[in-house]
N, C-alpha and C positions, 0 to 999 in steps of 0.2 A: 365859886370858880366857874368860868364859862365852859360849856360842853365842847369838846374838840370836834372839828368838822368830820363828817363821814366820807369814806372813800367812794361810796356809791350814792347815787341819788335816792332820796326817799321813795319816789315813785317806782324805781326799779326794784327796790327791796320789797315793797308792798306787792308788786306783781309776782315776784318769786314765791312769796308766802301764800299767795292765793292759789297757786297751781297745786299745792298739796304734795305729799310724799308718795310718788308712784314711779317704780322702776322695775325693769326685767333684766336678768343676767344675759339671756340669749333668746332671740326670737327665731324659731325654726319653721321652715316651709315643709310640711309633711309630704306634699306631692313631689317636690324636688328630691327629697331623700329617698322616697320609694323608687322613683325612676332611676336615680343614680345607683341604687343597690342592684336593680335588675341589669343595668348596663355593665357594672363590674362583674357580675356573675356570668353574663353572656360572653364578655371578653375572656374571662378565665376559662370557660368551657371551650371557646374557640381555640385558645392556646393549647389546652390539653388534647383536644381532638386533632389539631394539626401535628402536634408532637407524636401522637400515636399512629396516625395514618400516613403522615409524610415520610418520604424515603430520603436517605442521604447516600448518594452514589459517588464512587471514586473511579476515575477512568485512567487507563493506560493509553497514552497518546504518543504517536511517533510518525515519521514519514512512511509512505507506502508508494508502490509503483506497480504498473500493469505489465504482465507478461502474457503473450499470446502464443498458442501452439502453432505449428506449421512454419516456424522460423528455422532456417538452416544457416549455420555458420560455415563459411567456405574458407579452408586453410590451405596453405602451400604444402604439397606432398614432396617436393624436392627443392633444393636450392636453385636459384636462377635470377636473372635480371629481367625486370619487367620492361617491355618495349612499348606496350600500348594498353590502355584501359578503355575499353570500348563502351562502357556504360557509366551512368552517373546516378546518384541517389534519386529515387522516385520513378526510374524507368521501369516499364513493364516488359518482361522478357518471357519467351516461350522455352520449353524444354529443349536443350541442345544449343541454344544461342551462345555465341562466344562472349565472354565477359572480360577476360584478361589474356593477353598474349605475352609469352616469354621469349627471350632471345633463343633462337633455335637454328643457328647457322650450321652447326655440326650435324644435327639431326636431319636437317634438310639436305645437306650434302650427301649423307649416307643414304637417304631415301632415293635421291636422284641417281647415285652410282649403282645401287642395287637394282633400280628399275631399268637402267641401261643394260646391265649385264643380263638381267632376266629376258629382256626383249631380244638381245643378241643370241642367247642360248635357245630361245624359242624359235628364232629363225633357222638355226642349225637343225633343230629337231624336225621342223617342217620339211627341210630338204632331205633328211635321212631319218624317217620315222622309226626305223628298226634299230637305231643306235641306242643301246642301253645306257652307255655312259652319259650321253646328252640328256637322256630322260632323268637319270639320277641327279645330274647337275641342275636341271631345271627345278626339280623338287627342292633342292637345297637353296637355290636362289629365291624361290617363292617364299620360303620361311624367312630368309634374310630380309626380303622386301617388306613382309608383313610386320616383322619386328621393328624395322626402321619407321614404318608408318605409325606403329603404336607409340614409339618414343616421341615422334613428332606431335602426335595428338596430346601427349602428356605435357607438352609445352604450351598448351592452351587450356584455360579454365572455362568450362562451359556450364550453363545452368542445369542443375539436376532435375528441376521441375519448373513449372510455370509459377510466376510470382512477381513481386515488386522488389526492386533493388533497394536495400536499406543503407546502412552505413558502409561507405567505402573507405578503407583504411590505408590503401597503398596508392602510389603514384607512378607515373612513367619515369624510368631511370632508377628505380629503387631496387636494391639487392635484397632478396628475401631468403629466409632460412626455413627449413621444414617445420611445419607446425604453426607458422605465423598466421594469425587471423587477418584475412584480406578483405572480406566483405560479408554482409548478411543478406539473405534472400528470404523475404516473407511471402509464404504461400497463403492459400485460403485458410483462414483461422476458423475453427469450429468451437473453440473454448478459450476462455481467458482466466487468468489467475491474478489475484491481488496479493502481493507479498508486503507485509508491514514489518517495520523494525521498531518494536516496542521496548521500553526500558526493561533491562534484565531483572530488576528487583521484583517485577510482577510475574516472573516465570511460574511460581507455584500457584498463582491465582488464575492462570490462563488454561483453558481446556478446550478440546475439540467440541463443537456444538455451541460455543458462545457466539454472541452477536458482535459483528465487527462493522462499525460505521465508517464509510469511506467517502471523502469529499475530494473530487478531482480539482487540481489547481486550475483556476480560471472558470470553474463551474461551481462556485461555493453555494449557490442557491439550491443545488441538487445533492442529496445525501443518499448513498447506496447502502442499503441494509443487507449485509452478507452473513453467512454462517461460517465460522472457523472450521476448517477441515484438518488442519495440521498445526501443531505447535512444536517448534524446535526443541530438541532434547538438551542442547547446550546453549550457554550464554557466551557470546563472542564479543571481542573487543572491536573498536572502531576500524582498525586496519583490516581485520578479517572480514568484517561486514562490508567494507568498501570493495574488497576483492570479489565478494559474492555479488554485489550490486553491479560491478563493472565500471570501467573507467569513465564511460559516458555519464552515468547517473551519479557517480561518486562526487563529481564536481557540482551537481545540481542540488543535492540534499545535504543536510547537516546531520552528522552522527556524533552526538555529544559524549556518549559513554557506552558501557556494555549494553548490548541489546539481545533480544531473542527474536527469531524469525517466525512470523505467524502468517499462514496462508489461508486464503478463502477463494472459492470459485465464483467467477462472475456468471450470472444466469444467462447473459447474452453478450455478444461481442460488440454491441452498440447500445446507445442510450438516446432517449428523446428528451428535449427540453424546449418548452415554449413552441411546440408544434414542429420543431426541427429534429432531424435524425442525425446523430453523430456517431462515427465509428471509433472504437477504442484503438489506439495505436501502441505498439510495443514501446515501453519506456515512459509512457505518460505517468506522472507522479502527482501526489497530493498528500493528504493527511488522513490518518486512520486512528480510531479510538475504540477501545473495548472496555466495557464495564467490568471491574474486578471486585468491587464491593457494592452492595445494595442493602442497606440496613435501615431500620426505623429511625426517624429523626430523634426519638426520645433517647437513644443511646448517646447522642452528643451532649444532652443536658444532664443525664444521669449516667456517669461512666460505669458504675457497678451494676447497672440494670441488666446488661447482657449476660454477665456471669450468673446473676440470680436466676434469670430465665433458663439458662442452660442447666443449672442445678435442678430447677423445677421440672424441666422436661425429662430429666433422668430419675425423677422421683416417682410417686404413686401414679397409677393410670389416670385417676380423675384429674390430677394436676397437669399431666401431659395433654389431656383433652382440652382443658381450659386454656392452657397456654397456646396450643395450636389454633384454638378458635379466635383468640383476641390478637394474636401477633404471628406474623410469618417471618421467621428468621432465616436469611440466606446463609 
């Protein structure tokens, strides 16, 4: 019976038999394995070091505005009709300068009448110096004239000190009531205050002496590092906070929820940026933030680590010393 043909050529089979039986399961490069092990250890050490040294901070952020001392709010002391506003915002005035004039026809008529009667009585007294009745009448008319002059002066609003006219809230022809805010007068400022409206949920974490970072709107490249000197005792709602801020700023800033008022003192009433000096102005606003938590980054990876460290700190003295040496817990 003839031999069936082979699938492979005889030469190929002979070459395969000549190679012999030689094989390896896995060929390893020992130098690559050694360097890879060191790289993995270094990466693990870097992660552990970063988790131990790195800090995880949480900030309370909110709008803030500038308040300068030396600002005087001028209000109406009596009802009246404004006939003339003699100044405009930005004008510089001296003490005693007229700012607003009210309708004063009756006061002016009374002053003119009392002045005429005083002059007439004075002429009679000069003709008859020994007339006691004329002398008494003259004294009475002098008091009447002075009272009329005082009432006429009250129909004019004058600058109580030197300064710059700020916001003017009244106009000619307006009828005002007592206590109405008419304008602001900014005198020479010696101190400024930053008032920040921070979220009310952080009230328990905010304290006097904390650092407050303030960035003025329009000058974001400059951050002012301030020290908190007062934290409000109460948490107020948006409506109450808007009343505290005032009508001018309430429209410029957004108050999203309950807030707590935090104050910090500016070291100077001006600041410098890129070689230029700028003065703070009343009502300038921006953004403020205060750090409320500053903990090791390891707490984020191991949630129970903080509680364990707290228990160790309350344990034996050697454990407390060890914990304080390797970790600082705020």
